[in-house]
C-alpha positions as CSV (number, residue, x, y, z in Angstrom):
1,I,85.0,114.8,116.0
2,Q,86.1,111.2,115.3
3,N,82.7,110.5,113.7
4,Y,83.0,113.7,111.5
5,L,86.5,112.6,110.4
6,V,85.3,109.1,109.6
7,N,82.4,110.5,107.5
8,L,84.5,113.2,105.9
9,T,87.3,110.8,104.6
10,A,84.7,108.2,103.5
11,Q,84.1,110.7,100.5
12,M,87.7,110.2,99.4
13,T,89.6,107.4,97.7
14,I,92.3,106.7,100.3
15,S,95.4,105.3,98.8
16,P,99.1,106.2,98.1
17,Q,98.1,107.4,94.7
18,Y,94.9,109.4,95.7
19,A,94.1,111.0,99.0
20,Q,96.2,110.5,102.1
21,V,95.0,111.7,105.5
22,G,97.1,112.5,108.6
23,V,95.7,113.5,112.0
24,I,97.4,115.2,114.9
25,T,95.7,116.0,118.3
26,Y,97.2,118.6,120.7
27,S,96.4,120.4,123.8
28,G,97.8,123.3,125.9
29,N,101.2,122.0,126.4
30,T,101.8,118.9,124.4
31,I,101.1,116.8,121.4
32,A,98.6,114.2,122.7
33,N,100.1,110.8,123.3
34,G,98.8,108.3,120.8
35,G,97.2,111.2,118.8
36,V,99.2,111.2,115.6
37,I,98.3,109.5,112.3
38,L,101.0,109.9,109.6
39,L,100.0,110.3,106.0
40,N,101.4,107.0,104.9
41,S,100.1,105.1,107.9
42,N,97.0,103.8,106.2
43,A,96.8,102.4,102.7
44,N,93.0,102.3,102.4
45,Y,89.9,103.7,104.0
46,T,89.2,100.8,106.3
47,Q,92.6,101.1,107.9
48,L,92.2,104.9,108.2
49,M,88.8,104.6,109.7
50,N,90.1,102.2,112.3
51,A,93.0,104.5,113.1
52,I,90.7,107.5,113.6
53,N,88.4,105.5,115.8
54,G,91.5,104.3,117.8
55,L,92.7,107.9,118.6
56,T,92.8,108.4,122.4
57,W,91.0,111.2,124.1
58,T,93.1,113.4,126.4
59,N,91.5,115.0,129.4
60,S,92.5,118.7,129.2
61,T,90.1,119.9,132.0
62,G,91.2,123.3,133.2
63,Q,93.2,124.1,130.1
64,T,91.7,127.0,128.2
65,T,94.6,127.6,125.8
66,S,96.2,125.3,123.2
67,D,99.7,125.2,121.8
68,I,98.8,125.4,118.1
69,A,102.3,126.6,117.3
70,A,103.7,123.3,118.5
71,A,101.1,121.4,116.3
72,Y,102.1,123.5,113.3
73,H,105.8,122.7,114.0
74,V,105.0,119.0,114.0
75,I,102.9,119.2,110.8
76,S,105.5,121.1,108.7
77,N,108.6,119.6,110.1
78,V,107.6,116.0,110.8
79,M,104.4,115.1,108.9
80,L,104.9,116.9,105.7
81,R,108.1,115.0,104.7
82,P,108.4,112.4,102.0
83,A,109.5,109.8,104.5
84,Q,106.0,110.2,106.1
85,G,104.2,110.1,102.8
86,W,104.1,113.7,101.7
87,R,104.1,114.0,97.9
88,Y,104.8,117.7,97.4
89,G,101.4,118.0,95.9
90,P,98.2,120.0,96.9
91,T,98.0,119.8,100.7
92,F,95.2,120.9,103.0
93,V,95.4,121.4,106.8
94,I,92.1,121.6,108.6
95,V,92.4,122.9,112.2
96,L,89.5,122.0,114.5
97,S,89.9,124.3,117.5
98,S,88.1,124.4,120.8
99,A,90.6,126.6,122.7
100,F,89.8,130.0,124.0
101,N,93.2,131.2,123.0
102,S,96.7,130.2,121.9
103,T,99.6,129.5,124.2
104,L,102.0,132.4,123.8
105,Y,105.0,130.3,122.9
106,N,108.2,132.4,123.3
107,G,106.0,135.4,123.7
108,T,104.9,135.6,120.1
109,Y,102.3,134.1,117.8
110,N,105.0,132.2,116.0
111,N,104.9,133.9,112.6
112,A,107.8,131.8,111.4
113,E,105.8,128.6,112.0
114,I,102.8,130.0,110.3
115,Q,104.7,131.2,107.3
116,H,106.5,127.8,107.0
117,L,103.3,125.8,107.0
118,D,101.6,128.4,104.7
119,S,104.3,127.7,102.1
120,M,103.4,124.0,102.1
121,A,99.7,123.9,102.6
122,H,96.3,125.6,102.4
123,I,95.0,126.0,106.0
124,Y,91.4,126.0,107.0
125,G,90.3,126.7,110.6
126,I,87.0,125.7,112.2
127,S,86.2,127.1,115.6
128,L,84.1,124.5,117.4
129,N,82.8,127.0,120.0
130,G,83.2,130.4,118.5
131,Y,86.4,131.4,120.2
132,G,89.5,132.6,118.4
133,T,87.7,134.2,115.4
134,G,87.4,137.8,114.3
135,S,90.2,140.0,113.1
136,Q,92.1,139.8,116.3
137,G,91.4,136.1,117.0
138,F,94.3,133.7,117.3
139,L,92.7,131.2,114.9
140,T,92.3,133.9,112.3
141,H,96.0,134.6,112.8
142,Y,97.0,131.0,112.2
143,C,94.6,130.0,109.4
144,Q,94.0,131.4,106.0
145,T,90.2,130.8,106.2
146,V,88.2,130.5,109.4
147,V,84.6,129.5,110.0
148,T,82.6,128.8,113.1
149,V,80.1,126.2,114.4
150,S,78.1,126.4,117.6
151,S,79.5,123.2,119.1
152,P,81.5,120.1,118.1
153,T,78.3,118.2,117.6
154,A,77.1,120.7,115.0
155,L,80.0,119.9,112.7
156,T,78.7,117.1,110.4
157,V,79.6,116.3,106.8
158,T,76.2,117.6,105.7
159,S,76.4,120.9,107.7
160,A,76.7,124.1,105.7
161,T,80.1,124.7,107.3
162,S,81.5,121.4,106.2
163,M,79.9,121.5,102.7
164,N,81.3,125.0,102.1
165,M,84.8,123.9,103.2
166,I,84.7,120.8,101.0
167,S,83.6,123.0,98.1
168,A,86.5,125.4,98.8
169,I,89.0,122.6,98.9
170,D,87.7,121.1,95.7
171,S,88.0,124.4,94.0
172,Q,91.5,125.1,95.3
173,Y,92.6,121.6,94.4
174,K,91.6,122.1,90.8
175,T,93.6,125.2,90.4
176,D,96.8,123.9,92.2
177,R,99.6,122.8,90.1
178,F,101.0,119.3,90.7
179,P,104.8,119.0,90.7
180,P,106.0,117.4,87.5
181,L,106.6,113.7,87.5
182,P,110.1,112.6,86.4
183,P,110.4,110.9,83.0
184,L,110.1,107.1,83.5
185,S,113.4,106.7,81.8
186,S,115.0,108.5,84.8
187,V,113.6,106.0,87.4
188,Q,116.2,103.8,89.1
189,A,114.6,100.9,90.9
190,D,114.4,97.2,91.3
191,F,111.4,95.7,89.4
192,I,110.2,92.2,90.1
193,F,107.4,90.8,87.9
194,V,105.7,87.8,89.4
195,I,103.8,85.9,86.7
196,D,101.1,83.2,87.3
197,Q,101.5,80.5,84.8
198,S,98.6,78.3,85.8
199,K,96.1,76.7,83.4
200,E,94.4,80.0,82.4
201,M,97.8,81.4,81.1
202,L,97.9,80.3,77.5
203,A,101.1,80.5,75.5
204,S,99.7,83.5,73.6
205,D,98.9,85.3,76.8
206,F,102.4,84.7,78.1
207,A,103.8,86.1,74.8
208,A,101.7,89.2,75.3
209,I,103.1,89.8,78.8
210,K,106.6,89.3,77.5
211,T,105.9,92.0,74.8
212,F,104.8,94.3,77.6
213,L,107.9,93.6,79.6
214,V,110.2,94.2,76.6
215,T,108.4,97.5,75.9
216,F,108.8,98.4,79.6
217,V,112.5,97.7,79.5
218,M,113.0,99.7,76.3
219,M,111.8,102.9,78.2
220,W,115.2,103.0,79.6
221,D,118.5,103.7,77.8
222,S,120.3,100.4,77.3
223,Q,123.1,101.6,79.6
224,N,120.7,102.6,82.3
225,I,120.0,98.9,83.1
226,G,122.1,97.3,85.9
227,I,123.6,98.2,89.2
228,N,123.7,101.9,88.4
229,G,120.2,102.1,86.9
230,S,117.1,99.9,86.9
231,Q,117.1,96.2,87.4
232,I,114.3,93.7,86.4
233,A,113.6,90.2,87.6
234,V,110.9,87.8,86.6
235,V,109.5,85.1,88.8
236,S,107.1,82.6,87.2
237,Y,105.1,80.1,89.3
238,N,102.1,77.7,89.1
239,S,100.2,75.5,91.4
240,Q,103.2,73.2,91.9
241,S,106.3,75.3,92.3
242,I,108.4,78.3,91.2
243,L,109.3,77.8,87.5
244,T,113.0,78.5,87.6
245,Q,113.4,77.9,83.9
246,S,111.1,80.8,83.2
247,S,112.6,83.2,85.8
248,F,115.7,85.2,86.4
249,S,117.2,87.4,89.1
250,L,117.7,91.2,89.4
251,N,121.4,91.0,88.7
252,S,121.2,88.6,85.8
253,Y,121.5,91.2,83.0
254,T,123.4,94.5,82.9
255,N,122.2,96.1,79.7
256,G,118.9,96.7,78.1
257,Q,119.4,94.6,74.9
258,D,120.5,91.5,76.9
259,L,117.6,91.9,79.3
260,A,115.0,92.3,76.4
261,T,116.5,89.2,74.7
262,A,116.2,87.2,77.9
263,I,112.6,88.2,78.4
264,G,111.8,87.2,74.8
265,N,113.5,83.8,75.4
266,L,111.4,82.9,78.6
267,P,109.5,79.7,77.8
268,P,105.8,79.4,78.6
269,I,105.2,76.6,81.0
270,L,101.7,75.0,80.4
271,S,99.9,73.7,83.4
272,A,96.8,71.5,83.7
273,Q,96.0,73.0,87.1
274,P,93.6,75.9,87.3
275,D,94.7,77.1,90.7
276,S,98.1,78.7,91.6
277,D,100.3,78.9,94.7
278,I,100.9,82.6,94.9
279,A,101.7,82.2,98.6
280,K,104.8,80.2,97.7
281,A,105.7,82.9,95.1
282,I,105.6,85.6,97.8
283,K,107.7,83.6,100.2
284,Y,110.2,82.9,97.3
285,V,110.4,86.7,96.5
286,N,110.9,87.5,100.2
287,S,113.6,85.0,100.9
288,Y,115.4,84.9,97.5
289,T,114.6,87.5,94.9
290,L,114.7,90.4,97.3
291,S,118.0,89.4,98.7
292,A,121.3,91.3,98.2
293,A,122.9,88.1,96.7
294,Q,120.3,88.3,93.9
295,G,120.9,92.0,93.2
296,R,118.5,93.8,95.5
297,R,119.7,97.2,96.3
298,W,118.4,98.6,99.6
299,W,119.2,102.2,98.6
300,K,116.7,102.0,95.7
301,P,112.9,101.4,95.7
302,A,111.7,98.0,94.8
303,F,108.4,97.3,92.9
304,V,106.9,93.8,93.1
305,T,104.2,93.5,90.4
306,F,101.9,90.5,90.3
307,I,100.2,89.4,87.1
308,G,97.5,87.0,88.3
309,V,95.2,84.7,86.3
310,A,94.0,81.9,88.6
311,Q,90.6,82.1,90.3
312,N,91.7,79.8,93.2
313,L,94.7,79.4,95.4
314,T,96.5,76.2,96.1
315,N,97.4,77.3,99.6
316,P,96.0,80.2,101.7
317,L,97.9,83.5,101.8
318,D,100.3,84.0,104.7
319,Q,99.6,87.4,106.1
320,S,103.0,87.5,107.8
321,Q,104.7,87.0,104.4
322,I,102.5,89.7,102.8
323,D,103.5,92.1,105.6
324,M,107.1,91.4,105.1
325,L,106.7,91.9,101.3
326,N,105.0,95.3,101.7
327,A,107.6,96.4,104.3
328,N,110.4,95.9,101.8
329,S,108.7,96.9,98.5
330,Q,105.9,98.7,96.7
331,T,103.3,96.1,95.5
332,F,101.0,96.3,92.6
333,G,98.7,93.7,90.9
334,F,97.3,93.1,87.5
335,D,94.2,90.9,87.3
336,Y,94.9,89.7,83.8
337,F,91.5,88.1,83.1
338,E,89.4,90.4,85.3
339,Y,88.2,87.6,87.6
340,P,86.6,88.8,90.8
341,T,88.4,86.3,93.0
342,T,91.7,87.1,91.4
343,F,91.1,90.7,92.1
344,Q,90.2,89.9,95.7
345,Y,93.4,88.1,96.6
346,L,95.6,90.6,94.8
347,A,93.9,93.4,96.7
348,Q,94.8,91.5,100.0
349,I,98.4,91.2,98.8
350,T,98.8,94.9,97.9
351,G,96.7,96.0,100.9
352,N,94.7,98.4,98.7
353,I,92.2,97.9,95.9
354,D,93.5,101.0,94.2
355,L,96.8,99.1,93.6
356,V,95.1,96.4,91.5
357,E,94.2,96.9,87.9
358,R,91.7,94.7,85.9
359,I,93.3,94.4,82.5
360,S,92.7,92.1,79.5
361,D,95.8,93.2,77.7
362,F,98.9,95.2,78.3
363,D,98.5,97.9,75.6
364,F,100.4,100.9,76.9
365,S,97.6,103.2,75.9
366,K,95.2,101.5,78.3
367,P,94.4,103.3,81.7
368,G,95.5,100.3,83.7
369,V,99.0,100.4,82.3
370,Q,99.2,104.2,82.5
371,N,98.1,104.1,86.2
372,Y,100.9,101.6,86.9
373,L,103.5,103.8,85.2
374,T,102.3,106.9,87.1
375,F,102.4,104.9,90.3
376,V,106.1,104.0,89.5
377,E,106.9,107.7,88.7
378,Y,105.2,109.0,91.9
379,I,107.0,106.5,94.1
380,W,110.4,107.3,92.5
381,R,109.9,111.0,92.8
382,D,109.1,110.9,96.5
383,W,111.9,108.4,97.1
384,A,114.4,110.6,95.3
385,N,113.2,113.7,97.1
386,S,113.3,112.1,100.5
387,N,115.9,113.2,103.0
388,S,115.8,109.8,104.8
389,K,116.7,107.3,102.0
390,R,117.6,103.9,103.2
391,R,121.3,103.3,102.6
């Protein structure tokens, strides 16, 4: 089963913006210890594959029934919540069952649990041994669609059963309606743009980035900038240091016009060094820019966006600092000159190649910019809908 899940999910793009995968293992009387993977536990396929392979097997010898109702309860009440990564979009639950029957929890088949999960997801059941199917089967009662394989080893990604299920999910996904994204102007968040001003960054390039930032700011009403709306900070750096003369904090400006003017006045700092010290920039953001004294609001989401140009780093990345950054913010990277090495270290920082865009300019019509804006809207919608906001 682990091998099947690894091969099945390999066909997807695993990321917070595309497919997310959760796993729950259960038996006759319990949710298996160490057998739950939350939707937002893994930001890319490699992490997910390792998590699936790390699931522990529970010896249920002698148990012929399973408490599928308890599993449904955990899925709909714990896993399918924004705090655990659920995005209110198309959701598919695939039940891989090997039980002879269902535990009769409270003497019923738990219609309330079934209806609750039905309202949130499409549910497919695969009997791994032929039990629980048919009009009176427990699996048929719990799942909207049920198919059968002769044994667990018969379930492979190329088997007819799996191919038919994938086709059905693909068809259903295309007819589902995504919940609408909020307008970008309604987003309230802390934005930190971290700009590499090493040798590759010419004055004309820096001017183009400032134009992008001003256009970004102007998406909000001027009065929706500040402590009660969105805040923006800029951190510039090169191979030597943080360029404080070309940086400002989140709480530096309280209205859109002043903020746009400040961005326009940021001076380009020309460097003779082709490398950059992004490790120092990350540490600076963690210790300084993301502090309450500089305006960080822990009750709003934070977006840290890197604009990288250097092909080489002055100092190696510090994974502990990267982990701290990703624990406290949503990270995104723009590889401004589309260099493979720049893309590589930005992907390490964000933890996901899908959160790095290769981009030669910041024209708002370009897919790279639109993907970034959609990323912001998705995160804000899920944050705003969550019942467990940090306060």
